[in-house]
N, C-alpha and C positions, 0 to 999 in steps of 0.2 A: 912114441910119436910126438912131434912138436905140436904147439897150440893150434896152428892152422890146420894140420892134418886131423887133429882131434875134433876141431870145429866142423870140418867137412864130413866127418864120419858120424857125429852124434847130433848136430844141430838140426832141428826140424823145420825151422822157418826160413825166411828170406836170407840166403847165405851172404848176399852183398851187404845187407844191414848188419849181419853178425860180424863180418870182416871189418866193417867200419868201427864197430864197438871194440873189437880186438885191437885195432890200430890206435884207438883212444885209451889204450892201457886198462881196459876192463878185464878182469880175470875170466878166462875161458869157461871156468866152471859156472860162473854166474850167467854167462851168455847162454850156455847149453841148458842150465837150470837144474842140473843134478850132478852127482858124482857116484862112482862105484866105491863103496866103503865096505871092505871085508865081504864082498860079494852081494851087498845089499844096495839098492838104489836109494840114495838120500837126496831129496830136493834141497837146493841151496839158493839163497839170494842175499842181498845186502843186509838182511836182518841177522845173519849168523856167520860165524867163522867157517871158512872152507875146511872140511875134514882133510887131514893129511895122513900120509902113510905112517908117520911116527905114532899117531894115535891108534892105528891098527895094531902096532906093536904093544901098546898098553892093553888093548883088548885081549891080544894073544896071551899076555902074561896072566891076566885075570882068569882067563879060561883054564889055565893050568892049575890054578889054586882052588877055584870055586867048584862046588858040587851041584849037580842038577837036582837039588832037593829044595824044599820050601824055605830057603834062607831069605833073609831080607837084605836087599842091596840098594844103595842110593848113589846116583850119579850127580855130583855137585857141579853146577855150571854146565848144564847139559847142551846148551846151544841148539844145534840141529837135531839133537837126540841120537846121534850116530852111535855113541857108546852104549847107551841104555838099550837101544833097539837091537843092536848086535848081540849083546849079552842075553837079552830076553829070547831072541830067536835061537841062539845056541843052547841056552839053558831054560827051556820053557816053564819049568816048575818053580823058578825063583820068583819072589815078589819084588818087582822092580819099581822104585820111585826115582824121580828125576826132578832136580830143582834148578831154576834159573831166575834171576832178578828181572829179566827182560820179558815182558808180555808178548812182544813181537817174536822173539825167539821161540817162546813156548807155543805160540800159534803154529809156527812152522814145524816144530817138533811133533806136535799133535798130528799134523798132516802126514808127517813121515811115519809115525807109528801106525796110522790107518793104512797108509800105502804098503807097509810091510806086515800088516795083519798081526800086530802084537798089542798086548794090553799093558800099558804103562801108566802109573799114577804121576801126572805132572803137577808140580807144585811151584807157585810163584813166591819168591822171597829171596832174602839175602843170605847166601851161603847156607849155614845150618839152621838159622833162626826159625824158619817156618816148620821144621820137622817136629813131629809129636810122638815118635816111637824110637826104638833102638834097633840097630842094624848089625848084621854079621859082617858087612863090608861097606866101606866108603871108597868110591872111585872118583877121580877128578882129573880133568885136564883144564886147570883154571888159567886165567890170564897170568902170564909170568914174564912179560917183557918190561924191562925198566924204561921209564920215560925218556932217559937220555941215550938209550940204545938205538943204534941205527938199523933200520930195517928197509927192505925194498919198497920203493915208492908204490908199486902196484898193490902191495899189501896195505901199507899205511893209508893210501888214498881211497881204498875201496872197502876193506873189511872193517867191521865195527870196532872202534877203539876200545869199547867197554869189554870186548872179548880178547883184546891183545895186551893191554897195559895194566900194570899193577904198581901200587905204592911200595915203599920199602925196598927199592931196587929189584922189584919184581917178586918179592917174597910175601907180600901182604896176605894173599889168600891161603898160602900154606900155614902161615902163623895163625890165622884165624881158625882154620880147620883143626890144626893140631892142639891149639889152646883149649878149644871147646868140645872136641870130639868125644871125650870120655862120657859126656852126658848123653851121647847118642849111639854108643857102641855097646854091644852085648859083652859078656864075660870074655869070650874068645872072638877075635876079630881079625880082619884084614883091612889094610889101607893101601890103595894103589894110586900113585901120582904120575902124571907126565910132568917133566921139569925142564927148565932151561939147561943148556949144555954145561954151564958153569955154576950151577946152584946145588949140586948134590951134597957137598960137605956142609953147606950152610943149612940146608933143610934137615940133614941128619942131626945137626946141633940143636935145631928147634925141637925136633922130636925128643931128643934126650932131655930137653928142658921141661917139656910139658907132659909126656906120656908116662903112665905108671909102668914100672918095671915088674916082671920081665917082659921084654919084647925084642924082636929081631928086626933089624933094618938092613936092607940091601940096596945098592945102587947098581942099576943095569944100564948097559949101553944100547944105543940104537944100531941100525944096520950100517951107519956111517962111522961108528966107533965113538960117538959122543955119549957122555952121561945123559940119559933121557928118562929113566924111570926110577921111582922109589917103591920098594915093596916093604911093607911093615906087617909083621904078624905078631900078635900080642895077646895078653890077658889083661882085662880091665880091673 
């Protein structure tokens, strides 16, 4: 359905006010106030990036690898909490932590965890810095858009830039995670990333530079045929 049809179906307030906001190029997800992410209702507003179907693919990949045992998983750059919440609902026995530098994002992520009745340990801080234990899995959909990359105005003008853009041609967060993750990973581990369509080979080279061998790295495509996911399995 198009945005207007979506609005008429899901918006609860004054539809005329909502249509005016839509005509002013506000994302329909912010107007409605929530999205369906992997079958879960996730509240969204301008504090967080709008969850997209590509990120559902990241969750789908992680679920194929992770077991429903008391493993430790951390979602780095959690935003709305959609990844962490979905993993915890599907794998209720895991210990789920989620990190974000934005206190505003974490406030909304906490609301979403309560809405979905899951227990997640939310931590404020920069990337891996606030973590105090080791994990079986790091999962992340970090900001990965280069500052000179053109994106749609509706995205650029509404969604938080802190959740969109990254230094080093969009590679900054991957570099920081891969450079420092050995201090936060158990002996056997998984790393799952969502990536930009043209970043796969570059991130693979970063992993080769920083990770202890042996490890296996795979680049997976999304439903549109673009490189979109990195899967790393390794021994620390």
